[in-house]
N, C-alpha and C positions, 0 to 999 in steps of 0.2 A: 441306496440305503447300504450302509455297511453295518456288520455285526462281528463282535468278538466276545469270549466269555463275560468280560465284566462290563463292558460298554456296548450299547447300542448308538451309532452315529448316523446321522443323516444331513444332507445339505438343503432339504426341504423346508423351507420356513414355515409353510401352512401346516405340514404334518407335525412339526416340531410343535407349533400353537396346539394343534390337537391333542399332543401327547400330554403338554403342561396342563391343558383343560381337563385331561383325563387323570390326573394326579400322579403322572410320572415326573421324577424328580430330575431337574436339568442339573447335569455335573459341571458342564462348562461350554464354552464357545471358543473355538480355534479360527481367528481370523487370518491365519498366515499363508492362505492359499489363493492370492490375488484378490479378486473381488467376491470370491465364494468364501461361506462361513461354514463351519463343520460345527454341528450341534452335538453334543455328548450327552446321552442320559445313562441311568443306572439300568443294565440289562434285566428283562424279566419276561416271563411267559405272558404276562398282560400285554406287553407291547405287542407281541405275535397277533393275540386277540383283537387289539385295537386296530394294528395294521390290516387285518382280514376284513374286518368290519368298514373300515375307512375305505377300501377299495371296492368293496360290494356295495358300498353307498347305504350302508345299513347303521352306521353309527349314529347315537343320539348325543348331542352336547347342548347343553343351555348357552345360546347365542352370546349372550353379555360375557360369559366366562371365556368363550372362545375369543371374543375380540379383545377382551382384557389380556388373555395369554398373548395374542398376536403383538399387542402394543408393548407387552412387558419386553419380548424378543426384540422388536424393532428399537426399544431404548437401549437394551444391551448392544445391540450392533452398533448403533451410533454413538454410544458413549465409549466404545473400547474397552468395556470390562470383559474380562475373560474368566474370572472366579464366580461361582454361583454366589449370589447376594441374596438368595430366597425368593420364592414366589410361593 
């Protein structure tokens, strides 16, 4: 996972779905790196908290919301959309 001041980026599809299910706004998807896609989010302190809980296996997310978020991301990847069309 990469970070800068304004954006938090990751190649991790599952963690990206967790972020969306947790209310973090997806800024875009960069499909320009071969078969990998880079997911870009608004950077915030909330992301660090989610990240810590995720890796400690303490994060609680409603399962249907997580699956919907994963489906949303897969649709974005396969449709080739790079701009955020809302979720």
